[in-house]
C-alpha positions as CSV (number, residue, x, y, z in Angstrom):
1,M,-8.1,38.5,-39.2
2,T,-4.9,40.6,-38.7
3,V,-4.6,43.9,-36.8
4,Q,-3.7,46.8,-39.0
5,P,-3.3,50.3,-37.5
6,P,-4.5,53.3,-39.5
7,A,-0.9,53.7,-40.8
8,D,1.6,50.9,-40.9
9,V,3.8,51.9,-37.9
10,R,6.3,49.1,-38.8
11,A,7.6,51.3,-41.6
12,L,7.8,54.5,-39.6
13,A,10.8,56.1,-37.9
14,V,11.8,59.6,-36.6
15,A,13.6,61.4,-39.4
16,D,17.0,63.0,-38.5
17,D,15.9,66.4,-39.6
18,A,12.4,66.3,-38.0
19,P,11.8,69.5,-35.9
20,F,11.5,67.8,-32.5
21,T,13.2,68.5,-29.2
22,P,15.4,65.7,-27.7
23,E,12.6,64.9,-25.3
24,Q,10.1,64.7,-28.1
25,R,12.4,62.4,-30.1
26,I,12.7,60.1,-27.0
27,W,9.0,60.0,-26.6
28,L,8.3,59.3,-30.3
29,A,11.0,56.7,-30.6
30,G,9.5,54.8,-27.6
31,Y,6.0,55.2,-28.9
32,L,6.9,53.8,-32.3
33,A,8.9,50.9,-30.8
34,G,6.0,50.0,-28.6
35,A,3.5,50.3,-31.5
36,R,5.6,48.1,-33.7
37,A,5.9,45.5,-31.0
38,A,2.2,45.6,-30.3
39,V,1.3,45.0,-34.0
40,A,3.9,42.3,-34.5
41,R,2.8,40.4,-31.3
42,T,-0.9,40.7,-31.8
43,E,-1.0,39.2,-35.3
44,P,-1.6,35.4,-35.0
45,S,-1.2,33.8,-38.4
46,D,-4.5,33.2,-40.2
47,T,-3.7,29.7,-41.4
48,G,-5.9,27.5,-39.3
49,A,-9.3,25.9,-39.9
50,H,-10.9,28.6,-37.6
51,P,-10.4,32.3,-37.3
52,P,-7.5,33.3,-35.0
53,V,-7.9,34.0,-31.3
54,H,-6.0,36.7,-29.5
55,V,-4.7,35.4,-26.2
56,L,-3.7,38.2,-23.9
57,Y,-2.3,37.9,-20.4
58,G,-1.2,39.9,-17.4
59,T,1.1,38.2,-14.9
60,E,3.2,39.0,-11.9
61,T,4.7,35.6,-11.0
62,G,4.3,33.7,-14.3
63,N,1.2,31.7,-13.5
64,A,-1.1,33.7,-15.8
65,E,1.5,33.5,-18.6
66,L,1.6,29.7,-18.2
67,V,-2.2,29.5,-18.4
68,A,-2.2,31.8,-21.4
69,S,0.5,29.8,-23.2
70,T,-1.3,26.5,-22.5
71,V,-4.7,27.7,-23.8
72,A,-3.0,29.3,-26.9
73,T,-1.2,26.0,-27.6
74,R,-4.5,24.1,-27.4
75,L,-6.4,26.5,-29.5
76,T,-3.7,26.3,-32.2
77,A,-3.7,22.5,-32.1
78,A,-7.5,22.7,-32.6
79,G,-7.1,24.9,-35.7
80,A,-7.5,28.4,-34.3
81,A,-4.1,30.2,-34.5
82,A,-3.3,31.8,-31.2
83,E,-0.2,33.5,-29.7
84,P,0.1,34.7,-26.1
85,V,0.7,38.5,-25.9
86,E,1.1,40.7,-22.8
87,L,-1.8,43.0,-22.2
88,D,0.3,46.1,-22.1
89,Q,1.3,45.5,-25.7
90,V,-2.3,46.1,-26.9
91,D,-3.5,49.7,-27.4
92,G,-7.0,50.8,-28.1
93,A,-6.8,50.5,-31.9
94,A,-5.5,47.0,-31.7
95,L,-8.1,45.9,-29.2
96,A,-10.9,47.4,-31.3
97,A,-9.8,45.3,-34.2
98,M,-9.8,42.0,-32.3
99,E,-12.9,39.9,-32.8
100,R,-12.1,36.8,-30.7
101,V,-10.2,37.5,-27.4
102,V,-9.2,35.3,-24.5
103,I,-7.7,37.0,-21.5
104,V,-5.8,35.6,-18.5
105,C,-5.0,38.0,-15.7
106,S,-3.7,37.6,-12.2
107,T,-4.2,40.0,-9.3
108,Y,-1.4,41.0,-6.9
109,G,-1.0,43.2,-3.8
110,D,-4.1,45.1,-2.7
111,G,-6.3,44.1,-5.6
112,E,-3.9,45.6,-8.2
113,M,-3.2,44.9,-11.8
114,P,0.1,43.1,-12.7
115,D,2.8,45.3,-13.9
116,N,2.3,44.2,-17.5
117,A,-1.4,44.9,-17.5
118,D,-1.8,48.3,-16.0
119,L,-1.4,50.2,-19.3
120,F,-4.2,48.0,-20.7
121,R,-6.4,48.9,-17.7
122,Q,-5.8,52.6,-18.6
123,V,-6.8,51.9,-22.2
124,I,-10.1,50.3,-21.3
125,E,-10.9,52.8,-18.5
126,A,-10.2,55.9,-20.6
127,D,-13.0,58.2,-21.7
128,D,-12.2,57.4,-25.3
129,A,-11.9,53.6,-24.8
130,P,-12.8,51.7,-28.0
131,R,-16.2,50.2,-28.5
132,L,-16.1,46.4,-28.7
133,E,-19.5,45.4,-30.3
134,S,-17.6,43.1,-32.7
135,T,-15.6,41.4,-29.9
136,T,-16.3,38.1,-28.3
137,F,-14.2,37.4,-25.2
138,A,-13.5,35.1,-22.3
139,V,-11.6,35.9,-19.1
140,C,-9.8,33.7,-16.7
141,A,-8.9,35.5,-13.4
142,L,-6.2,34.2,-11.1
143,G,-6.2,35.3,-7.4
144,D,-6.0,34.3,-3.8
145,T,-9.1,34.0,-1.6
146,A,-7.0,35.0,1.4
147,Y,-7.5,38.6,0.1
148,D,-10.6,40.7,0.1
149,D,-10.0,41.7,-3.5
150,F,-10.0,38.2,-4.8
151,C,-9.4,38.2,-8.6
152,A,-10.0,42.0,-8.7
153,A,-7.9,42.6,-11.8
154,G,-9.7,39.9,-13.9
155,K,-13.1,41.0,-12.7
156,L,-12.4,44.6,-13.7
157,I,-11.3,43.6,-17.2
158,D,-14.3,41.2,-17.7
159,A,-16.8,43.9,-16.5
160,R,-15.2,46.7,-18.5
161,L,-15.1,44.7,-21.8
162,A,-18.8,44.0,-21.4
163,E,-19.5,47.7,-20.7
164,L,-17.7,48.6,-23.9
165,G,-20.0,46.3,-25.9
166,G,-18.1,43.1,-25.9
167,T,-20.0,39.8,-25.8
168,R,-18.9,37.1,-23.3
169,A,-18.3,33.8,-25.0
170,L,-18.0,32.2,-21.6
171,D,-18.6,33.4,-18.0
172,R,-15.5,34.5,-16.2
173,V,-13.7,31.9,-14.3
174,D,-12.1,32.9,-11.0
175,C,-9.2,30.6,-9.9
176,D,-7.7,30.4,-6.4
177,V,-4.1,29.7,-5.6
178,M,-4.6,26.0,-6.4
179,W,-5.6,26.9,-10.0
180,E,-4.5,23.9,-12.0
181,D,-7.6,21.7,-12.0
182,Q,-10.0,24.6,-12.6
183,A,-7.8,25.9,-15.4
184,Q,-7.8,22.5,-17.0
185,Q,-11.6,22.6,-17.2
186,W,-11.5,26.1,-18.6
187,Y,-9.0,25.1,-21.4
188,D,-11.5,22.5,-22.6
189,R,-14.4,25.0,-22.6
190,V,-12.4,27.7,-24.4
191,V,-11.3,25.3,-27.2
192,E,-14.8,23.9,-27.6
193,T,-16.3,27.5,-27.6
194,F,-13.9,29.0,-30.1
195,T,-13.4,26.0,-32.4
196,G,-16.8,24.2,-32.1
197,G,-15.1,20.9,-31.6
198,A,-14.2,18.6,-28.8
199,P,-11.0,19.6,-27.0
200,R,-8.0,17.4,-27.5
201,P,-4.8,17.2,-25.5
202,A,-1.9,19.4,-26.5
203,P,1.7,19.5,-25.2
204,V,2.8,22.0,-22.7
205,P,3.9,25.1,-24.6
206,A,7.5,24.8,-25.7
207,A,8.3,28.3,-24.4
208,R,7.5,27.1,-20.9
209,Q,9.6,23.9,-21.0
210,P,13.1,24.9,-21.9
211,S,14.5,21.9,-20.0
212,E,13.6,19.2,-17.5
213,S,12.7,22.0,-15.1
214,R,9.0,21.5,-15.9
215,R,9.1,18.1,-14.4
216,W,9.1,19.8,-11.0
217,D,6.2,21.9,-9.8
218,R,4.5,22.6,-6.5
219,R,2.6,19.3,-6.7
220,S,5.8,17.4,-7.4
221,P,8.8,19.5,-6.1
222,F,12.4,18.5,-6.4
223,P,14.0,17.6,-3.0
224,A,16.9,20.0,-3.1
225,V,19.7,19.8,-0.5
226,L,20.4,23.0,1.4
227,A,24.2,23.2,0.7
228,H,25.0,26.5,2.4
229,S,23.4,29.0,4.7
230,V,24.8,32.1,6.3
231,R,23.4,35.2,8.0
232,L,24.0,38.4,6.0
233,S,22.7,40.9,8.6
234,G,25.3,42.2,11.1
235,P,25.0,41.5,14.9
236,G,23.5,44.9,15.6
237,S,20.8,44.6,12.9
238,D,17.2,44.4,13.9
239,K,16.7,42.2,10.8
240,D,17.7,38.6,10.1
241,I,18.5,38.3,6.4
242,R,20.0,35.0,5.3
243,H,21.8,33.8,2.2
244,H,20.8,30.2,1.3
245,E,22.1,28.0,-1.5
246,F,20.3,24.9,-2.8
247,A,22.1,22.2,-4.7
248,L,20.3,21.3,-8.0
249,G,21.8,17.8,-8.2
250,D,20.3,15.7,-11.0
251,S,17.1,17.8,-11.1
252,G,17.7,19.1,-14.6
253,I,16.6,22.5,-13.4
254,A,18.0,25.2,-15.8
255,Y,17.3,28.6,-14.4
256,A,18.0,32.1,-15.7
257,A,18.9,35.4,-14.0
258,G,15.6,37.0,-13.1
259,D,13.7,33.7,-12.3
260,A,12.3,32.8,-8.9
261,L,12.5,29.6,-6.8
262,G,9.3,28.2,-5.2
263,V,10.0,26.6,-1.8
264,L,7.6,24.4,0.0
265,P,7.9,24.9,3.8
266,C,6.7,22.9,6.8
267,N,4.9,24.6,9.7
268,D,6.7,25.1,13.0
269,P,6.2,22.0,15.1
270,V,6.1,24.2,18.2
271,L,3.1,26.1,16.7
272,V,1.5,22.9,15.7
273,D,1.7,21.6,19.3
274,A,0.3,24.8,20.7
275,L,-2.6,24.7,18.3
276,L,-3.4,21.1,19.2
277,E,-3.2,22.0,22.9
278,H,-5.7,24.9,22.4
279,L,-8.0,22.6,20.5
280,G,-7.8,19.9,23.0
281,Q,-6.9,17.4,20.3
282,D,-4.5,14.5,20.1
283,G,-2.0,15.0,17.3
284,D,-2.1,11.3,16.5
285,T,-5.9,11.4,15.8
286,A,-6.5,9.9,12.4
287,V,-8.1,12.2,9.8
288,G,-8.5,10.0,6.7
289,D,-5.3,8.1,6.3
290,R,-3.1,10.7,8.0
291,S,-2.7,12.0,11.5
292,L,-3.9,15.5,12.5
293,R,-0.4,16.6,13.4
294,D,0.9,15.5,10.0
295,L,-1.9,17.5,8.2
296,L,-1.3,20.6,10.3
297,T,2.4,20.4,9.7
298,H,2.5,19.8,6.0
299,E,-0.8,20.5,4.4
300,H,-2.5,23.6,5.9
301,E,-1.8,27.3,6.6
302,I,-1.8,27.7,10.3
303,V,-0.3,31.2,10.8
304,T,-2.6,33.4,8.6
305,P,-6.3,32.8,9.1
306,S,-8.4,32.1,6.1
307,R,-11.4,34.3,5.2
308,D,-13.7,31.3,5.9
309,L,-12.3,31.0,9.4
310,L,-12.6,34.8,10.0
311,A,-16.3,34.6,8.9
312,V,-16.9,31.9,11.5
313,L,-15.2,33.8,14.2
314,A,-17.2,36.9,13.4
315,E,-20.3,34.9,14.1
316,R,-19.3,32.6,16.9
317,A,-16.5,34.3,18.9
318,A,-17.1,34.7,22.6
319,D,-15.1,38.0,22.6
320,D,-17.2,41.0,21.8
321,E,-14.3,43.2,20.6
322,L,-13.2,40.5,18.2
323,R,-16.7,40.0,16.8
324,A,-17.2,43.7,16.4
325,A,-13.8,44.2,14.6
326,L,-14.4,41.3,12.2
327,R,-17.9,42.6,11.4
328,H,-16.9,46.2,10.9
329,P,-17.8,47.5,7.5
330,D,-14.6,49.4,7.0
331,R,-11.9,47.2,5.7
332,A,-9.0,49.3,7.1
333,T,-10.5,48.9,10.6
334,R,-10.7,45.1,10.2
335,D,-7.1,45.0,8.8
336,A,-5.8,47.1,11.7
337,Y,-7.3,44.7,14.2
338,L,-5.9,41.7,12.5
339,W,-2.4,43.2,12.1
340,G,0.1,41.1,14.2
341,R,-2.5,38.5,15.1
342,D,-2.1,34.9,13.9
343,L,-4.6,32.1,13.8
344,L,-3.8,30.7,17.2
345,G,-4.0,34.2,18.8
346,L,-7.4,34.7,17.3
347,L,-8.7,31.3,18.4
348,R,-7.5,32.1,22.0
349,T,-9.1,35.5,22.0
350,A,-12.3,34.0,20.5
351,R,-12.3,31.3,23.1
352,L,-13.4,28.9,20.4
353,R,-12.5,25.3,19.8
354,F,-13.2,23.2,16.7
355,D,-13.1,19.5,16.1
356,A,-10.4,18.3,13.8
357,E,-12.4,18.0,10.6
358,E,-14.2,21.3,11.0
359,L,-11.0,23.1,11.6
360,L,-9.2,21.5,8.6
361,G,-12.2,22.5,6.4
362,L,-11.7,26.1,7.4
363,L,-7.9,26.2,6.7
364,R,-6.3,27.1,3.4
365,P,-3.8,24.7,1.7
366,L,-0.2,25.3,2.7
367,Q,1.4,27.4,-0.1
368,H,4.9,27.5,-1.4
369,R,6.8,30.8,-1.1
370,A,8.6,32.3,-4.1
371,Y,11.9,34.0,-3.8
372,S,13.9,36.0,-6.4
373,I,17.0,34.0,-7.3
374,S,20.2,35.9,-6.4
375,S,22.7,34.0,-8.6
376,S,23.4,33.6,-12.3
377,P,23.7,30.1,-13.8
378,L,26.9,31.4,-15.6
379,V,28.5,31.6,-12.1
380,A,26.6,28.9,-10.2
381,P,25.1,26.4,-12.7
382,D,24.6,23.7,-10.1
383,R,23.2,25.8,-7.3
384,I,20.5,28.4,-6.8
385,H,21.1,31.2,-4.3
386,L,18.4,32.9,-2.3
387,T,18.4,36.1,-0.2
388,V,15.6,35.8,2.4
389,A,14.5,38.1,5.2
390,S,13.3,36.1,8.2
391,V,9.9,37.3,9.3
392,R,9.3,37.4,13.0
393,Y,6.8,39.3,15.1
394,R,5.2,39.2,18.6
395,C,1.6,38.1,19.1
396,D,0.6,38.5,22.8
397,D,3.2,36.5,24.7
398,R,4.5,34.5,21.8
399,M,6.9,35.0,18.9
400,V,5.5,34.1,15.5
401,G,7.6,33.4,12.5
402,G,7.0,33.6,8.8
403,V,6.2,30.1,7.6
404,C,8.9,29.6,5.0
405,S,11.5,32.2,6.0
406,T,11.9,30.8,9.5
407,H,11.7,27.2,8.2
408,L,14.8,28.0,6.2
409,A,16.5,30.0,8.9
410,D,15.7,28.0,12.0
411,R,14.5,24.5,11.1
412,L,16.2,23.4,7.9
413,A,19.8,22.4,8.6
414,V,22.6,22.3,5.9
415,G,22.5,18.9,4.3
416,E,18.7,18.5,4.7
417,T,16.2,18.9,1.8
418,A,13.3,21.1,1.0
419,G,10.9,20.8,-1.9
420,V,11.6,23.3,-4.6
421,F,10.6,24.1,-8.2
422,L,11.5,26.8,-10.7
423,Q,9.2,29.8,-11.4
424,P,10.5,31.3,-14.6
425,N,10.0,35.1,-15.0
426,T,10.6,35.6,-18.7
427,T,9.8,39.3,-18.5
428,F,12.5,40.1,-15.9
429,R,15.8,39.6,-17.6
430,P,19.1,41.5,-17.8
431,A,19.3,43.9,-20.7
432,P,21.3,43.0,-23.8
433,D,25.0,43.1,-23.2
434,D,25.5,46.5,-24.9
435,V,22.6,48.3,-23.1
436,D,22.9,50.2,-19.9
437,M,21.0,49.0,-16.7
438,I,19.7,51.0,-13.8
439,M,18.8,48.7,-10.9
440,I,16.9,49.9,-7.7
441,G,16.7,47.2,-5.0
442,P,16.7,48.1,-1.3
443,G,17.0,45.3,1.2
444,T,16.4,41.8,-0.2
445,G,15.3,43.6,-3.4
446,V,19.0,43.4,-4.3
447,A,18.7,39.7,-4.9
448,P,18.0,39.6,-8.7
449,F,20.5,42.4,-9.3
450,R,23.3,40.4,-7.7
451,A,22.3,37.7,-10.3
452,F,22.3,40.3,-13.1
453,L,25.7,41.7,-12.2
454,Q,27.2,38.2,-12.0
455,E,25.8,37.5,-15.4
456,R,27.1,40.8,-16.9
457,A,30.6,40.1,-15.5
458,A,30.6,36.6,-16.8
459,R,29.5,37.7,-20.3
460,G,31.9,40.6,-20.5
461,A,28.9,42.9,-21.2
462,T,29.8,46.4,-22.3
463,G,26.7,48.2,-21.1
464,R,27.0,50.4,-18.0
465,N,25.5,49.3,-14.7
466,W,24.1,51.5,-11.9
467,L,22.8,50.1,-8.7
468,V,20.8,52.0,-6.0
469,F,20.8,50.0,-2.8
470,G,19.5,50.9,0.6
471,D,18.5,49.5,4.0
472,R,18.6,50.8,7.6
473,R,22.2,51.0,8.8
474,R,25.4,50.7,6.7
475,E,27.3,48.9,9.5
476,H,24.8,46.1,9.9
477,D,22.5,46.0,6.9
478,F,24.9,46.4,3.9
479,L,24.0,43.1,2.2
480,Y,26.8,41.6,0.0
481,R,29.0,44.6,0.9
482,S,32.3,43.1,-0.3
483,E,30.8,42.0,-3.6
484,L,29.1,45.2,-4.4
485,T,32.0,47.5,-3.4
486,G,34.3,45.2,-5.3
487,W,32.2,45.5,-8.4
488,A,32.2,49.3,-8.0
489,D,36.0,49.3,-7.6
490,D,36.7,47.2,-10.7
491,G,34.2,49.2,-12.9
492,L,31.5,46.6,-13.3
493,L,29.3,49.0,-11.4
494,T,29.6,52.4,-13.0
495,H,27.7,53.9,-10.1
496,L,26.8,52.4,-6.7
497,D,24.5,54.8,-4.8
498,L,23.6,53.9,-1.2
499,A,20.7,55.0,1.0
500,F,20.9,53.9,4.6
501,S,17.8,55.4,6.2
502,R,18.9,55.4,9.9
503,D,22.5,56.6,9.5
504,Q,21.6,60.3,9.8
505,A,19.0,62.5,11.4
506,G,16.7,62.7,8.4
507,K,15.8,59.3,6.8
508,V,17.1,58.8,3.3
509,Y,15.6,56.2,0.9
510,V,16.4,54.9,-2.6
511,Q,13.8,57.3,-4.1
512,D,15.7,60.2,-2.6
513,R,18.9,59.1,-4.3
514,M,16.9,59.0,-7.6
515,R,15.9,62.6,-7.2
516,E,19.4,63.6,-6.1
517,H,20.8,62.1,-9.3
518,G,17.8,63.0,-11.4
519,A,19.8,64.6,-14.2
520,R,21.9,61.4,-14.6
521,L,18.9,59.2,-14.4
522,H,17.1,61.0,-17.1
523,A,20.2,61.1,-19.3
524,W,20.7,57.3,-19.0
525,L,17.0,56.7,-19.9
526,A,17.3,59.1,-22.8
527,E,20.3,57.1,-24.0
528,G,18.3,53.8,-23.9
529,A,19.0,52.4,-20.5
530,H,16.7,49.8,-18.9
531,L,15.3,50.5,-15.5
532,Y,14.6,47.7,-13.0
533,V,13.0,47.8,-9.5
534,C,12.7,44.9,-7.0
535,G,11.4,44.8,-3.5
536,D,8.4,45.9,-1.4
537,A,5.3,46.6,-3.5
538,S,3.2,48.3,-0.9
539,R,5.4,51.4,-0.3
540,M,8.9,51.3,-1.9
541,A,7.8,50.5,-5.5
542,R,5.1,53.2,-5.4
543,D,7.6,55.8,-4.0
544,V,10.1,54.9,-6.6
545,D,7.5,55.1,-9.4
546,A,6.5,58.6,-8.1
547,A,10.1,59.7,-8.0
548,L,10.6,58.4,-11.6
549,H,7.7,60.5,-12.8
550,E,9.1,63.6,-11.0
551,V,12.6,63.1,-12.4
552,V,11.3,62.7,-16.0
553,A,9.1,65.8,-15.7
554,E,11.8,68.0,-14.1
555,H,14.7,67.0,-16.3
556,G,12.7,66.3,-19.4
557,G,10.8,69.5,-19.4
558,L,7.5,67.7,-19.3
559,D,4.2,68.3,-17.6
560,A,2.5,65.5,-15.5
561,D,0.8,64.0,-18.6
562,G,4.0,64.1,-20.6
563,A,5.9,62.4,-17.9
564,A,3.2,59.7,-17.6
565,A,3.4,59.1,-21.3
566,F,7.2,58.9,-21.2
567,V,7.0,56.2,-18.4
568,A,4.3,54.4,-20.2
569,D,6.5,54.1,-23.3
570,L,9.3,52.8,-21.1
571,K,6.9,50.0,-20.0
572,R,5.7,49.2,-23.5
573,A,9.3,48.9,-24.7
574,K,10.1,46.7,-21.7
575,R,12.6,49.2,-20.4
576,Y,10.9,49.7,-17.0
577,L,10.5,46.3,-15.3
578,R,9.6,45.5,-11.8
579,D,9.8,42.4,-9.6
580,V,7.8,43.5,-6.5
581,Y,6.0,41.6,-3.8
């Protein structure tokens, strides 16, 4: 089966003499480009022993893409042609024509869709969403049980496809952060279900193994030497942002601008000792073949409490206020109480102690932290640069630090090693050399754009570059000041617009600079520029998105629906890309 739209959009173009305004031409050109890409990428070849399977994915960090690529490779090896396609490349007509569908979708933030799946959500939630009585589907949802909205995106897709008449070939699988083993079982079930035969091993998808980089993962990280570390924040800053460089040595890691680096931290030994003291436990106590101190240091999250632990505290805590807060039906009330409280603080308030095995059973595995890479391999082939804000806050009478950020800033000395592995982000790449780029990255969000600009300079790219950077105070928080101003002086940066929020009476943010230069922003987009956003997902990215819609509406002469359609077309054409966290 191949997907054919009512008219073959692959042959369509906007005629020079067509009676359209410039804004209409932009909209139509983007629409046709997105439609052509959707058709091309949702047509697996029908050459196997079984009908093709459409493998669709939505990803934020690359895990869902890896799962989708793996299941597609295994389906193809079993005789059912399959090619992974981003969810946002599928419109209603294409979805309605698909008979056998496998979807892998992660959840990020506050139960939200990944960036490359939100347009698909709009398609299936629309009043005119297609009926899917001829569609058989299976969904794998990726999430994190630390959040209330565990696997919310995948759950929404699974439920909505069924509401539209689709038939589940398999019950939805919900995978936690340690998803590999569960996904392996799911691969086998999908292959057996869609091909009718016993699953057989298949190689890791070629697209995901460009080099020896795939040898290293969170279960087997590369011990990289911290070769250089320096504080970027000025002495008067209330932030502590560091520049770290890891030597790649003989790892074979081949990274690209736009990728992230996973770093496996260790917990603060001072916090480990304080937790042991509260529990009345000896750190040398054996738990299996390891000591309790070793397990608390290297294997478990001991700063952020797990949902399982919170459930126990809600039942057994001696403190009435804590019990009432954790039992409150309103999530916002619960979150407000927990804000700024770490695991040890809660245990002290609850006046609870656990034996070693019970406590370990309530803790989540210690997770890696992923940081956007702030260097280009064309400039630093043997090192990976990171730009990391050290997280620190007060809980009662103690200072608490972010697990990985303070591990790098306070406890890992230059010359020592940390376990690292590459997290490719194939959807977040610099634009082609002759295409203009608009980059919006306040604070540490500037990290990938430093990499992009290094790359553009090394390649002699002819496309224009525009960076909007901001932070609190110019004197103390202007990250990479000499590099950025140097690039502006030598013309690599056509525009460098700055927004330092605390340097004047009224706060100014990057979204304000977007509005201030709205005519230029719209003109660049109309001429084909790619727009990138990196940084905080909870507020900044939403404010920037809202400003983008306003600028497009005002300077494009569009109403709200027209502006939304314009932005949606930018997303489909991969001209509006975000790396938010």
